[in-house]
PyMOL Python script that loads the backbone (N, CA, C, O; Angstrom):
from pymol import cmd

cmd.read_pdbstr("""\
ATOM      1  N   MET A   1       9.886   6.320   8.063  1.00  0.00           N
ATOM      2  CA  MET A   1       8.923   5.481   7.919  1.00  0.00           C
ATOM      3  C   MET A   1       8.670   5.680   6.827  1.00  0.00           C
ATOM      4  O   MET A   1       8.461   4.711   6.098  1.00  0.00           O
ATOM      5  N   ASN A   2       8.592   7.062   6.287  1.00  0.00           N
ATOM      6  CA  ASN A   2       8.838   7.636   4.413  1.00  0.00           C
ATOM      7  C   ASN A   2      10.164   6.827   3.738  1.00  0.00           C
ATOM      8  O   ASN A   2       9.994   6.986   2.529  1.00  0.00           O
ATOM      9  N   GLN A   3      11.013   6.285   3.868  1.00  0.00           N
ATOM     10  CA  GLN A   3      12.181   6.031   3.718  1.00  0.00           C
ATOM     11  C   GLN A   3      11.534   4.592   3.311  1.00  0.00           C
ATOM     12  O   GLN A   3      11.132   4.359   2.171  1.00  0.00           O
ATOM     13  N   ALA A   4      11.466   3.366   4.714  1.00  0.00           N
ATOM     14  CA  ALA A   4      10.482   2.232   4.474  1.00  0.00           C
ATOM     15  C   ALA A   4       9.139   2.224   3.264  1.00  0.00           C
ATOM     16  O   ALA A   4       9.043   1.336   2.417  1.00  0.00           O
ATOM     17  N   LEU A   5       8.431   3.069   3.353  1.00  0.00           N
ATOM     18  CA  LEU A   5       7.688   3.140   2.474  1.00  0.00           C
ATOM     19  C   LEU A   5       8.328   3.493   0.988  1.00  0.00           C
ATOM     20  O   LEU A   5       7.922   2.862   0.012  1.00  0.00           O
ATOM     21  N   LEU A   6       9.093   4.268   0.877  1.00  0.00           N
ATOM     22  CA  LEU A   6       9.673   4.598  -0.557  1.00  0.00           C
ATOM     23  C   LEU A   6      10.699   3.185  -0.920  1.00  0.00           C
ATOM     24  O   LEU A   6      11.546   3.067  -1.805  1.00  0.00           O
ATOM     25  N   SER A   7      10.338   2.389  -0.071  1.00  0.00           N
ATOM     26  CA  SER A   7      11.137   0.804  -0.772  1.00  0.00           C
ATOM     27  C   SER A   7      10.311   0.040  -1.231  1.00  0.00           C
ATOM     28  O   SER A   7      10.663  -0.984  -1.818  1.00  0.00           O
ATOM     29  N   LEU A   8       8.702   0.462  -1.018  1.00  0.00           N
ATOM     30  CA  LEU A   8       7.918  -0.925  -1.437  1.00  0.00           C
ATOM     31  C   LEU A   8       7.906  -0.771  -2.676  1.00  0.00           C
ATOM     32  O   LEU A   8       8.093   0.370  -3.099  1.00  0.00           O
ATOM     33  N   PRO A   9       7.690  -1.836  -3.592  1.00  0.00           N
ATOM     34  CA  PRO A   9       7.008  -2.132  -5.237  1.00  0.00           C
ATOM     35  C   PRO A   9       6.793  -0.800  -4.991  1.00  0.00           C
ATOM     36  O   PRO A   9       6.974  -0.283  -3.889  1.00  0.00           O
ATOM     37  N   GLU A  10       6.143   0.193  -6.675  1.00  0.00           N
ATOM     38  CA  GLU A  10       5.580   0.678  -6.371  1.00  0.00           C
ATOM     39  C   GLU A  10       3.773   0.760  -6.575  1.00  0.00           C
ATOM     40  O   GLU A  10       3.034   1.744  -6.526  1.00  0.00           O
ATOM     41  N   ASN A  11       3.378  -1.055  -6.876  1.00  0.00           N
ATOM     42  CA  ASN A  11       2.415  -0.880  -6.409  1.00  0.00           C
ATOM     43  C   ASN A  11       1.208  -1.130  -5.141  1.00  0.00           C
ATOM     44  O   ASN A  11       0.098  -0.951  -4.641  1.00  0.00           O
ATOM     45  N   GLN A  12       2.555  -1.706  -5.163  1.00  0.00           N
ATOM     46  CA  GLN A  12       2.358  -1.753  -3.035  1.00  0.00           C
ATOM     47  C   GLN A  12       2.021   0.088  -2.019  1.00  0.00           C
ATOM     48  O   GLN A  12       1.134   0.588  -1.328  1.00  0.00           O
ATOM     49  N   ARG A  13       3.758   0.567  -2.706  1.00  0.00           N
ATOM     50  CA  ARG A  13       3.462   2.026  -2.621  1.00  0.00           C
ATOM     51  C   ARG A  13       2.395   2.923  -3.084  1.00  0.00           C
ATOM     52  O   ARG A  13       2.118   3.782  -2.247  1.00  0.00           O
ATOM     53  N   MET A  14       1.846   2.968  -3.963  1.00  0.00           N
ATOM     54  CA  MET A  14       0.859   4.023  -4.672  1.00  0.00           C
ATOM     55  C   MET A  14      -0.468   3.405  -3.201  1.00  0.00           C
ATOM     56  O   MET A  14      -0.849   4.068  -2.236  1.00  0.00           O
ATOM     57  N   ALA A  15      -0.791   2.212  -3.517  1.00  0.00           N
ATOM     58  CA  ALA A  15      -2.406   2.108  -3.061  1.00  0.00           C
ATOM     59  C   ALA A  15      -2.406   2.597  -1.533  1.00  0.00           C
ATOM     60  O   ALA A  15      -3.191   3.431  -1.079  1.00  0.00           O
ATOM     61  N   MET A  16      -0.895   1.616  -0.460  1.00  0.00           N
ATOM     62  CA  MET A  16      -0.395   2.079   0.847  1.00  0.00           C
ATOM     63  C   MET A  16      -1.076   4.295   1.016  1.00  0.00           C
ATOM     64  O   MET A  16      -1.919   4.763   1.782  1.00  0.00           O
ATOM     65  N   VAL A  17      -0.159   5.058  -0.129  1.00  0.00           N
ATOM     66  CA  VAL A  17      -0.550   6.503  -0.369  1.00  0.00           C
ATOM     67  C   VAL A  17      -1.576   6.532  -0.185  1.00  0.00           C
ATOM     68  O   VAL A  17      -1.938   7.062   0.865  1.00  0.00           O
ATOM     69  N   LEU A  18      -2.697   5.919  -1.208  1.00  0.00           N
ATOM     70  CA  LEU A  18      -3.680   6.219  -1.489  1.00  0.00           C
ATOM     71  C   LEU A  18      -4.913   6.259  -0.039  1.00  0.00           C
ATOM     72  O   LEU A  18      -5.760   7.007   0.450  1.00  0.00           O
ATOM     73  N   LEU A  19      -4.301   4.917   0.170  1.00  0.00           N
ATOM     74  CA  LEU A  19      -5.358   4.498   1.594  1.00  0.00           C
ATOM     75  C   LEU A  19      -5.079   6.173   2.647  1.00  0.00           C
ATOM     76  O   LEU A  19      -5.755   7.000   3.259  1.00  0.00           O
ATOM     77  N   VAL A  20      -3.372   5.841   2.239  1.00  0.00           N
ATOM     78  CA  VAL A  20      -3.654   6.575   4.414  1.00  0.00           C
ATOM     79  C   VAL A  20      -3.566   8.237   4.156  1.00  0.00           C
ATOM     80  O   VAL A  20      -4.166   9.024   4.888  1.00  0.00           O
ATOM     81  N   TYR A  21      -2.578   8.747   2.796  1.00  0.00           N
ATOM     82  CA  TYR A  21      -2.227   9.920   2.574  1.00  0.00           C
ATOM     83  C   TYR A  21      -3.739  10.392   1.911  1.00  0.00           C
ATOM     84  O   TYR A  21      -4.310  11.326   2.473  1.00  0.00           O
ATOM     85  N   GLU A  22      -4.221   9.923   1.033  1.00  0.00           N
ATOM     86  CA  GLU A  22      -5.351  10.387   0.134  1.00  0.00           C
ATOM     87  C   GLU A  22      -6.793  10.107   1.347  1.00  0.00           C
ATOM     88  O   GLU A  22      -7.742  10.887   1.417  1.00  0.00           O
ATOM     89  N   ASP A  23      -6.693   9.190   1.969  1.00  0.00           N
ATOM     90  CA  ASP A  23      -7.882   8.457   2.348  1.00  0.00           C
ATOM     91  C   ASP A  23      -9.271   8.141   1.565  1.00  0.00           C
ATOM     92  O   ASP A  23     -10.323   8.781   1.563  1.00  0.00           O
ATOM     93  N   LYS A  24      -8.972   7.117   1.002  1.00  0.00           N
ATOM     94  CA  LYS A  24      -9.363   6.680  -0.409  1.00  0.00           C
ATOM     95  C   LYS A  24      -9.929   5.115   0.466  1.00  0.00           C
ATOM     96  O   LYS A  24      -9.479   4.597   1.488  1.00  0.00           O
ATOM     97  N   SER A  25     -10.930   4.741  -0.321  1.00  0.00           N
ATOM     98  CA  SER A  25     -11.784   3.655  -0.202  1.00  0.00           C
ATOM     99  C   SER A  25     -11.153   2.803  -0.709  1.00  0.00           C
ATOM    100  O   SER A  25     -10.284   3.273  -1.443  1.00  0.00           O
ATOM    101  N   TYR A  26     -11.176   1.421  -0.660  1.00  0.00           N
ATOM    102  CA  TYR A  26     -10.565  -0.104  -1.706  1.00  0.00           C
ATOM    103  C   TYR A  26     -10.971   0.013  -2.707  1.00  0.00           C
ATOM    104  O   TYR A  26     -10.231  -0.005  -3.691  1.00  0.00           O
ATOM    105  N   LYS A  27     -12.097   0.149  -2.781  1.00  0.00           N
ATOM    106  CA  LYS A  27     -13.244   0.259  -4.112  1.00  0.00           C
ATOM    107  C   LYS A  27     -12.059   1.638  -5.221  1.00  0.00           C
ATOM    108  O   LYS A  27     -11.682   1.645  -6.393  1.00  0.00           O
ATOM    109  N   GLU A  28     -11.850   2.626  -3.998  1.00  0.00           N
ATOM    110  CA  GLU A  28     -11.742   4.043  -4.855  1.00  0.00           C
ATOM    111  C   GLU A  28      -9.476   3.492  -5.415  1.00  0.00           C
ATOM    112  O   GLU A  28      -8.681   3.741  -6.322  1.00  0.00           O
ATOM    113  N   ILE A  29      -9.499   3.026  -4.653  1.00  0.00           N
ATOM    114  CA  ILE A  29      -7.785   2.356  -4.860  1.00  0.00           C
ATOM    115  C   ILE A  29      -8.111   1.338  -6.335  1.00  0.00           C
ATOM    116  O   ILE A  29      -7.473   1.615  -7.351  1.00  0.00           O
ATOM    117  N   ALA A  30      -9.072   0.233  -6.366  1.00  0.00           N
ATOM    118  CA  ALA A  30      -8.998  -0.270  -7.262  1.00  0.00           C
ATOM    119  C   ALA A  30      -9.553  -0.230  -9.051  1.00  0.00           C
ATOM    120  O   ALA A  30      -9.561  -1.006 -10.006  1.00  0.00           O
ATOM    121  N   GLN A  31     -10.190   1.911  -8.597  1.00  0.00           N
ATOM    122  CA  GLN A  31     -10.555   2.560  -9.705  1.00  0.00           C
ATOM    123  C   GLN A  31      -9.419   3.095  -9.885  1.00  0.00           C
ATOM    124  O   GLN A  31      -9.017   3.059 -11.048  1.00  0.00           O
ATOM    125  N   ILE A  32      -8.728   3.606  -9.092  1.00  0.00           N
ATOM    126  CA  ILE A  32      -7.624   4.113  -9.922  1.00  0.00           C
ATOM    127  C   ILE A  32      -6.082   3.676 -10.069  1.00  0.00           C
ATOM    128  O   ILE A  32      -5.038   4.317 -10.193  1.00  0.00           O
ATOM    129  N   LEU A  33      -6.425   2.164  -9.995  1.00  0.00           N
ATOM    130  CA  LEU A  33      -5.402   1.437 -10.055  1.00  0.00           C
ATOM    131  C   LEU A  33      -5.345   0.852 -10.929  1.00  0.00           C
ATOM    132  O   LEU A  33      -4.255   0.395 -11.272  1.00  0.00           O
ATOM    133  N   SER A  34      -6.883   0.534 -11.913  1.00  0.00           N
ATOM    134  CA  SER A  34      -7.182  -0.622 -12.285  1.00  0.00           C
ATOM    135  C   SER A  34      -7.188  -2.055 -12.116  1.00  0.00           C
ATOM    136  O   SER A  34      -6.896  -2.890 -12.972  1.00  0.00           O
ATOM    137  N   VAL A  35      -7.461  -2.205 -11.214  1.00  0.00           N
ATOM    138  CA  VAL A  35      -7.091  -3.325 -10.336  1.00  0.00           C
ATOM    139  C   VAL A  35      -8.792  -3.632  -9.677  1.00  0.00           C
ATOM    140  O   VAL A  35      -9.860  -3.046  -9.498  1.00  0.00           O
ATOM    141  N   SER A  36      -8.121  -5.011  -9.487  1.00  0.00           N
ATOM    142  CA  SER A  36      -9.663  -5.539  -8.642  1.00  0.00           C
ATOM    143  C   SER A  36      -9.705  -5.217  -7.312  1.00  0.00           C
ATOM    144  O   SER A  36      -8.613  -5.243  -6.744  1.00  0.00           O
ATOM    145  N   VAL A  37     -10.923  -4.839  -6.477  1.00  0.00           N
ATOM    146  CA  VAL A  37     -11.055  -4.732  -4.982  1.00  0.00           C
ATOM    147  C   VAL A  37     -10.137  -5.953  -4.288  1.00  0.00           C
ATOM    148  O   VAL A  37      -9.857  -5.834  -3.096  1.00  0.00           O
ATOM    149  N   SER A  38      -9.845  -6.686  -4.752  1.00  0.00           N
ATOM    150  CA  SER A  38      -8.921  -8.162  -3.782  1.00  0.00           C
ATOM    151  C   SER A  38      -7.952  -7.667  -4.505  1.00  0.00           C
ATOM    152  O   SER A  38      -8.822  -6.835  -4.760  1.00  0.00           O
ATOM    153  N   SER A  39      -6.974  -7.317  -5.129  1.00  0.00           N
ATOM    154  CA  SER A  39      -5.865  -6.898  -6.018  1.00  0.00           C
ATOM    155  C   SER A  39      -5.544  -5.757  -4.527  1.00  0.00           C
ATOM    156  O   SER A  39      -4.616  -5.565  -3.742  1.00  0.00           O
ATOM    157  N   VAL A  40      -6.887  -5.230  -4.752  1.00  0.00           N
ATOM    158  CA  VAL A  40      -5.901  -4.046  -2.965  1.00  0.00           C
ATOM    159  C   VAL A  40      -5.486  -4.261  -2.181  1.00  0.00           C
ATOM    160  O   VAL A  40      -4.439  -3.924  -1.628  1.00  0.00           O
ATOM    161  N   GLU A  41      -6.909  -5.415  -1.806  1.00  0.00           N
ATOM    162  CA  GLU A  41      -7.233  -6.114  -0.184  1.00  0.00           C
ATOM    163  C   GLU A  41      -4.787  -6.249  -0.547  1.00  0.00           C
ATOM    164  O   GLU A  41      -3.907  -5.440  -0.254  1.00  0.00           O
ATOM    165  N   SER A  42      -4.732  -7.259  -1.052  1.00  0.00           N
ATOM    166  CA  SER A  42      -3.822  -8.055  -1.326  1.00  0.00           C
ATOM    167  C   SER A  42      -2.526  -7.045  -1.125  1.00  0.00           C
ATOM    168  O   SER A  42      -1.840  -7.177  -0.112  1.00  0.00           O
ATOM    169  N   LEU A  43      -2.173  -5.939  -2.202  1.00  0.00           N
ATOM    170  CA  LEU A  43      -1.689  -5.048  -1.851  1.00  0.00           C
ATOM    171  C   LEU A  43      -1.189  -4.698  -1.622  1.00  0.00           C
ATOM    172  O   LEU A  43      -0.035  -4.481  -1.990  1.00  0.00           O
ATOM    173  N   ILE A  44      -2.409  -4.122  -0.008  1.00  0.00           N
ATOM    174  CA  ILE A  44      -2.094  -3.007   1.411  1.00  0.00           C
ATOM    175  C   ILE A  44      -2.104  -4.897   2.364  1.00  0.00           C
ATOM    176  O   ILE A  44      -2.015  -5.122   3.571  1.00  0.00           O
ATOM    177  N   PHE A  45      -2.165  -5.320   1.870  1.00  0.00           N
ATOM    178  CA  PHE A  45      -1.350  -6.450   3.103  1.00  0.00           C
ATOM    179  C   PHE A  45      -0.547  -6.398   3.245  1.00  0.00           C
ATOM    180  O   PHE A  45      -0.035  -5.796   4.188  1.00  0.00           O
ATOM    181  N   ARG A  46       0.376  -7.375   1.852  1.00  0.00           N
ATOM    182  CA  ARG A  46       1.755  -7.277   1.731  1.00  0.00           C
ATOM    183  C   ARG A  46       2.276  -5.643   1.912  1.00  0.00           C
ATOM    184  O   ARG A  46       3.101  -5.625   2.825  1.00  0.00           O
ATOM    185  N   ALA A  47       2.123  -4.662   1.504  1.00  0.00           N
ATOM    186  CA  ALA A  47       3.122  -3.357   2.088  1.00  0.00           C
ATOM    187  C   ALA A  47       2.679  -3.247   3.709  1.00  0.00           C
ATOM    188  O   ALA A  47       3.372  -2.466   4.360  1.00  0.00           O
ATOM    189  N   ARG A  48       1.591  -3.948   4.442  1.00  0.00           N
ATOM    190  CA  ARG A  48       2.133  -3.382   5.526  1.00  0.00           C
ATOM    191  C   ARG A  48       2.737  -4.576   6.030  1.00  0.00           C
ATOM    192  O   ARG A  48       3.192  -4.551   7.173  1.00  0.00           O
ATOM    193  N   GLU A  49       2.806  -5.600   5.356  1.00  0.00           N
ATOM    194  CA  GLU A  49       3.926  -6.880   6.611  1.00  0.00           C
ATOM    195  C   GLU A  49       5.111  -6.364   6.214  1.00  0.00           C
ATOM    196  O   GLU A  49       5.947  -6.423   7.116  1.00  0.00           O
ATOM    197  N   ALA A  50       5.558  -5.809   5.064  1.00  0.00           N
ATOM    198  CA  ALA A  50       6.851  -5.283   4.395  1.00  0.00           C
ATOM    199  C   ALA A  50       7.759  -3.814   5.652  1.00  0.00           C
ATOM    200  O   ALA A  50       8.890  -3.618   6.098  1.00  0.00           O
ATOM    201  N   LEU A  51       6.064  -2.976   5.762  1.00  0.00           N
ATOM    202  CA  LEU A  51       6.776  -2.326   6.778  1.00  0.00           C
ATOM    203  C   LEU A  51       6.462  -2.082   8.243  1.00  0.00           C
ATOM    204  O   LEU A  51       6.554  -1.208   9.105  1.00  0.00           O
ATOM    205  N   LYS A  52       6.011  -3.414   8.045  1.00  0.00           N
ATOM    206  CA  LYS A  52       6.058  -3.674   9.690  1.00  0.00           C
ATOM    207  C   LYS A  52       8.038  -3.984  10.263  1.00  0.00           C
ATOM    208  O   LYS A  52       8.763  -3.652  11.201  1.00  0.00           O
ATOM    209  N   ASN A  53       8.183  -5.131   8.469  1.00  0.00           N
ATOM    210  CA  ASN A  53       9.219  -5.958   8.976  1.00  0.00           C
ATOM    211  C   ASN A  53      10.630  -4.812   9.249  1.00  0.00           C
ATOM    212  O   ASN A  53      11.433  -4.678  10.173  1.00  0.00           O
ATOM    213  N   LYS A  54      10.439  -4.183   8.048  1.00  0.00           N
ATOM    214  CA  LYS A  54      10.914  -2.521   7.953  1.00  0.00           C
ATOM    215  C   LYS A  54      11.545  -1.729   9.050  1.00  0.00           C
ATOM    216  O   LYS A  54      12.744  -1.708   9.330  1.00  0.00           O
ATOM    217  N   LEU A  55      10.863  -1.274   9.460  1.00  0.00           N
ATOM    218  CA  LEU A  55      10.476  -0.365  10.887  1.00  0.00           C
ATOM    219  C   LEU A  55      10.754  -1.948  12.117  1.00  0.00           C
ATOM    220  O   LEU A  55      10.297  -1.158  12.943  1.00  0.00           O
ATOM    221  N   LEU A  56      10.906  -2.662  12.550  1.00  0.00           N
ATOM    222  CA  LEU A  56      10.965  -3.604  13.422  1.00  0.00           C
ATOM    223  C   LEU A  56      12.370  -4.269  12.984  1.00  0.00           C
ATOM    224  O   LEU A  56      12.652  -5.153  13.793  1.00  0.00           O
ATOM    225  N   ASN A  57      12.978  -4.187  12.352  1.00  0.00           N
ATOM    226  CA  ASN A  57      13.834  -4.838  12.051  1.00  0.00           C
ATOM    227  C   ASN A  57      15.327  -4.175  11.775  1.00  0.00           C
ATOM    228  O   ASN A  57      16.440  -4.647  11.547  1.00  0.00           O
ATOM    229  N   LYS A  58      14.657  -2.530  11.944  1.00  0.00           N
ATOM    230  CA  LYS A  58      15.876  -0.972  11.958  1.00  0.00           C
ATOM    231  C   LYS A  58      17.097  -1.404  13.003  1.00  0.00           C
ATOM    232  O   LYS A  58      18.024  -0.625  13.224  1.00  0.00           O
TER     233      LYS A  58
END
""", "prot")
cmd.dss("prot")
cmd.show_as("cartoon", "prot")
cmd.util.cbc("prot")
cmd.orient("prot")
């Protein structure tokens, strides 16, 4: 999982780390990353899809 997480683009990785490991809300992540909440939703969605594909295709 860590290797898959490290392979994500930095903005997706940061959003996932803040969500999963630091238990931040989408609103908090948006403030930290200086983006909109809808951007965070998109980042998290794309990161989850990429992680799912990487882990299933191992």
